[in-house]
Residue, then its C-alpha position, 0 to 999 in steps of 0.5 A: m100205647t106203643r111207640a107207633e101209636l104215639v107217632q100216629k097220634l102226633t101226626q093226627s093232632n098236628v097236620s103240618l108234621t109228617p110221620a117221619q118228623a113225628e118219629k124223629s121227634v119221639e126218638i129224640l125225646l126218648h133218647e134225651i131222657t135215657s141219656a140224662i138218666a144214664k148220666g145220673q141226671r133227673v128228668e122232670l116233666r111238669g104235670f107228667g112225672v120225674f125220671i131218675s136212676r136209683q141204686r140197688k144194693a147187692r143182695l142174695g137172690r134165688n134161681p127160681r128154676t133150681g132154687d140155688h142162691v145167686k149173688v145179684e150185683a149192685k146196679k142202677v135201675p130206672f125209676f119213674k114217679a108220676g106227677k101230681q096232675m097225673r095222679d089226680l087224673l088217674n084217681k079222678n073217678s075213685 
């Protein structure tokens, strides 16, 4: 599902919401999640999952084109862990 499809679903499921209002709502939600993660905060949406940032250590990587070894600096990366309800829903047909 793309961002535009999400906005369309929001406007279809809530007739009092204009497409512009739905777009702004999605924009605010994503901005707040991103800002919180960037500050090192944990964002927990019950039933959906948890967004956090994780620290990756510096390491020695490899350039796939040339095969040369390259230093990869330490960095923070976003991480998402699905909530129990989402995992159960995904595995319901298994």
